[in-house]
BAGU-695793 format. One record per residue: residue in three letters; x, y, z of N, C-alpha, C in turn. Coordinates in steps of 0.02 Angstrom, whole numbers, plus 50000, padded with zeros to 5 digits. Layout:
<sites>
SITE res nxx nyy nzz caxx cayy cazz cxx cyy czz
SITE ALA X Y Z X Y Z X Y Z
...
</sites>
This chain:
<sites>
SITE res nxx nyy nzz caxx cayy cazz cxx cyy czz
SITE MET 52153 47243 59077 52165 47177 59050 52195 47182 58981
SITE ALA 52245 47142 58968 52279 47146 58904 52235 47119 58849
SITE LYS 52241 47151 58791 52204 47129 58733 52253 47115 58677
SITE LYS 52240 47063 58639 52285 47046 58585 52271 47091 58525
SITE THR 52323 47123 58500 52313 47169 58445 52341 47141 58380
SITE LYS 52386 47094 58384 52414 47067 58322 52364 47020 58289
SITE ASP 52372 47010 58224 52325 46969 58187 52331 46897 58210
SITE SER 52274 46865 58217 52273 46795 58237 52271 46751 58175
SITE HIS 52308 46695 58178 52306 46647 58123 52270 46584 58145
SITE ALA 52223 46592 58191 52189 46535 58220 52148 46497 58169
SITE ASP 52146 46432 58178 52106 46389 58135 52032 46404 58148
SITE PRO 51992 46416 58095 51921 46431 58105 51883 46375 58139
SITE ASP 51910 46314 58138 51877 46258 58172 51877 46267 58248
SITE PHE 51919 46312 58274 51924 46322 58346 51892 46387 58370
SITE ILE 51854 46420 58326 51823 46483 58344 51762 46470 58390
SITE ILE 51760 46507 58446 51705 46503 58493 51659 46563 58480
SITE SER 51595 46553 58483 51548 46607 58469 51496 46614 58524
SITE PHE 51461 46670 58525 51406 46679 58571 51348 46636 58546
SITE VAL 51317 46601 58593 51262 46557 58574 51202 46571 58619
SITE ALA 51144 46579 58589 51084 46591 58628 51065 46529 58667
SITE SER 51034 46540 58724 51011 46484 58766 50962 46441 58727
SITE PRO 50966 46376 58735 50923 46330 58697 50848 46345 58705
SITE GLU 50829 46368 58765 50757 46379 58777 50730 46442 58745
SITE LYS 50775 46485 58719 50751 46546 58686 50717 46527 58620
SITE GLY 50656 46549 58611 50617 46525 58554 50628 46562 58489
SITE ASP 50597 46620 58481 50599 46653 58416 50665 46689 58404
SITE ARG 50674 46713 58342 50736 46745 58322 50751 46807 58363
SITE ARG 50700 46846 58378 50710 46907 58417 50736 46891 58487
SITE SER 50709 46840 58518 50731 46821 58585 50803 46797 58584
SITE ARG 50821 46758 58533 50890 46733 58528 50938 46791 58517
SITE ARG 50918 46839 58476 50961 46896 58463 50972 46937 58527
SITE THR 50918 46946 58565 50924 46983 58629 50970 46946 58677
SITE ASP 50963 46881 58679 51004 46840 58724 51078 46847 58707
SITE MET 51095 46844 58643 51165 46851 58623 51190 46923 58634
SITE LEU 51146 46972 58625 51166 47041 58638 51183 47052 58711
SITE LEU 51145 47021 58755 51159 47026 58827 51226 46993 58844
SITE GLN 51240 46936 58813 51303 46902 58825 51361 46945 58800
SITE GLU 51355 46972 58740 51408 47014 58713 51421 47076 58757
SITE SER 51367 47106 58781 51374 47165 58823 51406 47147 58890
SITE LEU 51389 47089 58916 51420 47067 58979 51495 47058 58970
SITE VAL 51515 47027 58916 51586 47017 58903 51622 47084 58896
SITE ASP 51591 47132 58863 51621 47199 58857 51632 47231 58925
SITE LEU 51583 47226 58968 51588 47256 59035 51638 47219 59079
SITE LEU 51645 47154 59068 51692 47115 59108 51764 47132 59092
SITE GLN 51776 47168 59037 51843 47191 59022 51864 47248 59070
SITE LYS 51814 47279 59102 51828 47338 59143 51817 47326 59217
SITE LYS 51777 47276 59234 51762 47266 59306 51743 47194 59319
SITE ASN 51741 47175 59382 51722 47108 59402 51646 47098 59394
SITE LEU 51627 47036 59389 51557 47018 59379 51514 47047 59435
SITE ARG 51537 47041 59497 51496 47063 59555 51484 47138 59555
SITE ASP 51523 47177 59516 51515 47249 59515 51471 47274 59458
SITE ILE 51447 47228 59416 51405 47247 59359 51332 47245 59379
SITE THR 51295 47298 59366 51225 47301 59383 51182 47288 59321
SITE VAL 51120 47270 59333 51073 47259 59278 51063 47324 59239
SITE SER 51059 47380 59274 51049 47444 59241 51108 47460 59195
SITE GLU 51168 47448 59219 51228 47461 59180 51230 47416 59118
SITE LEU 51213 47353 59127 51214 47305 59072 51163 47323 59019
SITE THR 51101 47338 59041 51049 47353 58992 51062 47418 58955
SITE GLU 51093 47465 58990 51110 47528 58956 51163 47515 58903
SITE HIS 51212 47473 58919 51264 47457 58871 51235 47419 58811
SITE ALA 51186 47376 58824 51156 47336 58771 51100 47373 58735
SITE ASP 51082 47433 58760 51028 47473 58732 50962 47434 58735
SITE LEU 50951 47403 58794 50890 47365 58806 50860 47390 58871
SITE SER 50797 47373 58883 50765 47394 58945 50776 47341 58999
SITE ARG 50769 47362 59062 50775 47316 59117 50721 47262 59112
SITE THR 50662 47282 59089 50607 47233 59081 50627 47178 59033
SITE THR 50661 47197 58978 50683 47147 58930 50733 47099 58962
SITE PHE 50779 47126 59002 50828 47083 59036 50792 47032 59079
SITE TYR 50745 47054 59120 50712 47009 59167 50664 46959 59132
SITE LEU 50650 46971 59069 50612 46921 59031 50657 46861 59014
SITE HIS 50723 46874 59015 50771 46822 58996 50806 46792 59057
SITE TYR 50823 46833 59107 50863 46811 59163 50838 46841 59229
SITE ASP 50851 46805 59283 50832 46830 59349 50883 46880 59376
SITE ASN 50947 46871 59357 51000 46914 59382 51062 46907 59338
SITE ILE 51114 46947 59353 51175 46946 59314 51211 46878 59319
SITE ASP 51210 46849 59379 51244 46785 59388 51214 46732 59342
SITE GLN 51149 46732 59335 51117 46682 59292 51138 46691 59219
SITE LEU 51144 46754 59198 51168 46768 59130 51240 46743 59121
SITE TYR 51282 46758 59170 51351 46736 59165 51356 46659 59164
SITE ASN 51318 46626 59206 51319 46553 59208 51298 46524 59141
SITE GLN 51249 46555 59110 51227 46532 59044 51282 46542 58992
SITE LEU 51315 46599 58995 51370 46612 58950 51425 46560 58958
SITE GLU 51444 46547 59019 51497 46497 59032 51475 46428 59010
SITE GLU 51413 46410 59021 51387 46345 59000 51391 46338 58924
SITE ASN 51372 46391 58888 51376 46390 58815 51447 46380 58792
SITE LEU 51494 46415 58824 51564 46408 58805 51590 46338 58820
SITE TYR 51570 46311 58877 51592 46244 58896 51568 46193 58845
SITE ARG 51505 46198 58825 51478 46151 58776 51515 46155 58710
SITE GLN 51534 46216 58690 51571 46223 58627 51641 46194 58632
SITE PHE 51673 46204 58690 51739 46175 58700 51735 46099 58698
SITE VAL 51685 46070 58731 51678 45998 58732 51666 45971 58661
SITE LYS 51628 46007 58623 51615 45986 58553 51680 45987 58513
SITE ILE 51720 46040 58522 51784 46044 58487 51830 45989 58510
SITE LEU 51831 45976 58575 51875 45924 58603 51856 45855 58577
SITE SER 51792 45843 58568 51769 45777 58547 51794 45760 58477
SITE VAL 51810 45811 58438 51836 45800 58370 51909 45780 58371
SITE SER 51947 45808 58418 52019 45796 58419 52042 45744 58470
SITE THR 51998 45723 58515 52017 45673 58565 51961 45622 58571
SITE ASP 51970 45574 58618 51916 45528 58631 51863 45564 58673
SITE ASN 51809 45530 58688 51752 45563 58722 51769 45588 58792
SITE SER 51817 45557 58825 51833 45578 58893 51886 45634 58895
SITE HIS 51920 45645 58838 51973 45694 58830 52016 45705 58893
SITE PRO 52048 45651 58918 52090 45659 58978 52155 45695 58963
SITE ILE 52183 45725 59015 52246 45761 59007 52303 45714 58988
SITE GLN 52301 45652 59013 52358 45608 59002 52354 45573 58935
SITE HIS 52304 45587 58894 52299 45556 58827 52352 45589 58782
SITE VAL 52403 45549 58762 52459 45576 58724 52462 45542 58656
SITE VAL 52475 45582 58604 52485 45555 58537 52551 45582 58510
SITE ALA 52574 45555 58455 52636 45578 58424 52621 45619 58363
SITE THR 52658 45674 58354 52650 45716 58295 52687 45684 58236
SITE ALA 52682 45715 58178 52714 45688 58118 52790 45682 58127
SITE ASP 52819 45728 58166 52892 45725 58176 52911 45687 58238
SITE GLY 52863 45650 58267 52878 45607 58324 52875 45639 58391
SITE GLN 52855 45703 58395 52851 45737 58459 52785 45721 58494
SITE PRO 52786 45716 58561 52724 45701 58598 52677 45761 58596
SITE LYS 52612 45747 58594 52562 45799 58595 52503 45775 58637
SITE ILE 52477 45820 58679 52418 45805 58719 52360 45842 58687
SITE PRO 52315 45807 58653 52263 45840 58613 52221 45891 58651
SITE ILE 52203 45877 58714 52161 45924 58750 52197 45991 58761
SITE ILE 52262 45988 58774 52301 46049 58784 52305 46089 58718
SITE ALA 52321 46054 58664 52327 46087 58599 52261 46118 58578
SITE THR 52207 46081 58587 52142 46106 58565 52119 46167 58604
SITE VAL 52125 46165 58671 52104 46221 58712 52146 46283 58696
SITE CYS 52212 46274 58688 52255 46332 58674 52237 46363 58607
SITE ARG 52224 46322 58557 52207 46349 58491 52139 46383 58491
SITE ALA 52093 46356 58531 52028 46389 58536 52034 46456 58571
SITE ILE 52076 46460 58622 52087 46523 58657 52123 46573 58612
SITE GLU 52170 46548 58571 52206 46592 58525 52158 46629 58479
SITE GLY 52106 46594 58457 52058 46625 58411 52007 46669 58444
SITE ASN 52005 46667 58511 51955 46706 58549 51986 46736 58611
SITE PRO 52041 46773 58605 52077 46796 58664 52037 46841 58710
SITE LEU 51996 46886 58682 51958 46932 58723 51906 46894 58765
SITE LEU 51869 46850 58732 51818 46812 58766 51850 46764 58817
SITE ALA 51903 46731 58797 51936 46684 58843 51965 46719 58903
SITE ALA 51996 46777 58893 52025 46814 58949 51970 46836 58997
SITE THR 51914 46856 58972 51858 46876 59014 51835 46820 59059
SITE ILE 51826 46762 59029 51800 46705 59068 51852 46679 59117
SITE ILE 51914 46673 59094 51966 46644 59137 51982 46689 59196
SITE ASN 51986 46754 59184 52008 46800 59236 51952 46824 59281
SITE ASN 51891 46807 59266 51835 46825 59309 51838 46781 59372
SITE PRO 51837 46810 59431 51843 46770 59493 51790 46716 59500
SITE ASN 51732 46725 59468 51679 46676 59473 51682 46622 59419
SITE GLY 51729 46630 59372 51731 46584 59315 51763 46517 59332
SITE GLN 51736 46464 59304 51763 46397 59315 51771 46360 59248
SITE LEU 51775 46396 59193 51773 46364 59128 51830 46315 59117
SITE LEU 51892 46337 59125 51948 46292 59112 51950 46234 59162
SITE GLN 51933 46249 59225 51932 46195 59274 51881 46142 59253
SITE ARG 51823 46163 59229 51772 46115 59207 51796 46073 59149
SITE ILE 51831 46105 59102 51856 46069 59043 51907 46016 59064
SITE TYR 51955 46035 59105 52008 45989 59123 51985 45935 59172
SITE THR 51942 45953 59219 51920 45903 59267 51870 45854 59236
SITE ALA 51848 45868 59175 51803 45821 59141 51839 45755 59128
SITE GLY 51906 45756 59127 51943 45695 59115 51968 45661 59178
SITE TYR 51944 45684 59236 51969 45657 59299 51956 45582 59307
SITE ASP 51895 45560 59296 51879 45489 59305 51921 45445 59259
SITE SER 51931 45470 59198 51971 45432 59150 52044 45427 59173
SITE LEU 52070 45482 59200 52139 45482 59225 52147 45431 59281
SITE ILE 52102 45432 59329 52106 45386 59385 52106 45314 59360
SITE GLU 52059 45299 59315 52053 45230 59290 52115 45209 59251
SITE ASN 52139 45252 59208 52197 45234 59166 52261 45226 59206
SITE VAL 52273 45273 59252 52335 45269 59292 52334 45208 59337
SITE LEU 52277 45193 59367 52273 45135 59412 52279 45070 59373
SITE ASP 52257 45070 59310 52265 45010 59268 52339 44995 59256
SITE VAL 52378 45049 59245 52449 45041 59230 52490 45034 59294
SITE TYR 52471 45072 59346 52508 45071 59409 52460 45056 59466
SITE PRO 52438 44994 59473 52387 44977 59523 52408 44987 59595
SITE ASP 52473 44993 59608 52496 44999 59676 52499 45072 59700
SITE ILE 52485 45119 59656 52487 45190 59675 52425 45208 59715
SITE ALA 52435 45243 59770 52379 45266 59811 52339 45318 59773
SITE LYS 52273 45312 59774 52230 45357 59736 52240 45430 59756
SITE TYR 52254 45443 59819 52261 45513 59841 52320 45547 59807
SITE LYS 52371 45507 59788 52428 45536 59753 52409 45557 59682
SITE ILE 52364 45520 59651 52339 45539 59585 52297 45602 59591
SITE ASP 52258 45607 59644 52217 45667 59656 52262 45729 59660
SITE TYR 52316 45723 59697 52362 45780 59704 52395 45797 59637
SITE TYR 52414 45745 59600 52444 45757 59535 52396 45794 59489
SITE TYR 52334 45771 59488 52285 45802 59443 52272 45875 59462
SITE ALA 52266 45887 59528 52255 45956 59551 52315 46000 59533
SITE PHE 52375 45973 59542 52436 46010 59526 52438 46028 59451
SITE ILE 52424 45979 59409 52427 45990 59337 52373 46038 59313
SITE VAL 52311 46027 59336 52255 46070 59314 52267 46142 59332
SITE HIS 52285 46155 59395 52295 46224 59416 52357 46254 59382
SITE GLY 52407 46212 59369 52466 46236 59334 52450 46256 59262
SITE ILE 52411 46216 59227 52391 46231 59158 52350 46295 59156
SITE VAL 52301 46300 59200 52259 46359 59202 52301 46421 59216
SITE GLY 52347 46416 59264 52390 46472 59281 52434 46493 59223
SITE MET 52461 46446 59186 52503 46462 59128 52463 46495 59073
SITE ILE 52402 46472 59061 52360 46502 59009 52341 46573 59030
SITE GLU 52325 46583 59093 52309 46650 59118 52369 46697 59107
SITE THR 52429 46672 59122 52489 46712 59113 52500 46729 59040
SITE TRP 52488 46680 58996 52494 46691 58924 52447 46746 58900
SITE LEU 52387 46746 58926 52338 46797 58907 52358 46865 58934
SITE LEU 52381 46866 58996 52403 46930 59026 52464 46958 58990
SITE ARG 52503 46915 58960 52562 46937 58921 52542 46954 58849
SITE ASN 52477 46961 58838 52452 46981 58772 52468 46929 58719
SITE GLN 52474 46865 58740 52489 46810 58695 52551 46824 58653
SITE GLU 52603 46850 58686 52665 46866 58651 52697 46804 58621
SITE GLU 52692 46748 58656 52720 46686 58631 52672 46653 58582
SITE ASP 52700 46622 58531 52659 46586 58482 52622 46528 58516
SITE VAL 52562 46515 58493 52521 46463 58524 52556 46395 58524
SITE GLU 52595 46380 58471 52629 46316 58468 52682 46310 58522
SITE GLU 52714 46366 58539 52763 46366 58593 52730 46353 58660
SITE ILE 52672 46383 58671 52635 46372 58733 52613 46299 58738
SITE ILE 52589 46271 58683 52568 46201 58683 52627 46156 58700
SITE GLU 52685 46172 58671 52745 46132 58684 52765 46136 58758
SITE LEU 52762 46197 58786 52781 46206 58856 52733 46169 58902
SITE LEU 52669 46176 58891 52619 46143 58933 52626 46067 58928
SITE THR 52638 46042 58869 52646 45970 58859 52709 45945 58896
SITE GLU 52763 45982 58888 52826 45963 58921 52818 45961 58996
SITE TYR 52787 46012 59025 52779 46015 59098 52733 45959 59123
SITE THR 52680 45947 59086 52633 45895 59106 52665 45826 59105
SITE LEU 52701 45810 59051 52733 45745 59045 52791 45737 59094
SITE MET 52825 45792 59107 52881 45790 59155 52857 45767 59223
SITE HIS 52800 45793 59245 52775 45774 59311 52740 45706 59310
SITE LEU 52720 45684 59250 52690 45617 59245 52743 45564 59259
SITE GLN 52807 45581 59251 52860 45534 59264 52861 45511 59337
SITE TYR 52828 45550 59379 52825 45532 59450 52795 45462 59459
SITE PHE 52745 45447 59419 52713 45381 59425 52757 45326 59396
SITE VAL 52794 45343 59343 52837 45294 59311 52893 45273 59359
SITE GLU 52920 45323 59394 52974 45309 59441 52948 45274 59503
</sites>
């Protein structure tokens, strides 16, 4: 898996971090929880989630198997907790730059009059600041992080489009949303696999252009 080696100029407001599970009580338990998450991410750079064993993970984290099972029942549960933590952080970041529903079709104008879709810009900038972690989650076959982020705006999209174009069949909006979501995820995956060679602003511009281009389907 490609890793970004050039210096990142990411805004610190978009930095994603490892977060201990809310139910973890004392400082030692929280530290162990984060250590397990960090070790899982390290191992995911080399193999798929289904190929990682508890013994391998605990050896990497320099912890005992007993300690692992005090926190989690299995590797999948640990991964799900990691993804949930990341999702919550993304939603928190999104809530600052967009409305509460953060739909894909929410468009604003930049200072120079160019269209911008806040959810696309925010997610790309957050990924730019955390390429290793983002690549791990996105490229893991079991991961659903980006899909969860983008589908969070589904209900809002349906409501808004039908308000403007009441004669459009709902199934056509469903297809549009599926097309856009999978297209965005695929482009971000490609960007990561290309070692983020393109500047984040260029990727944001491309994703915005492609999304709005296909939105014209409803206008026509």
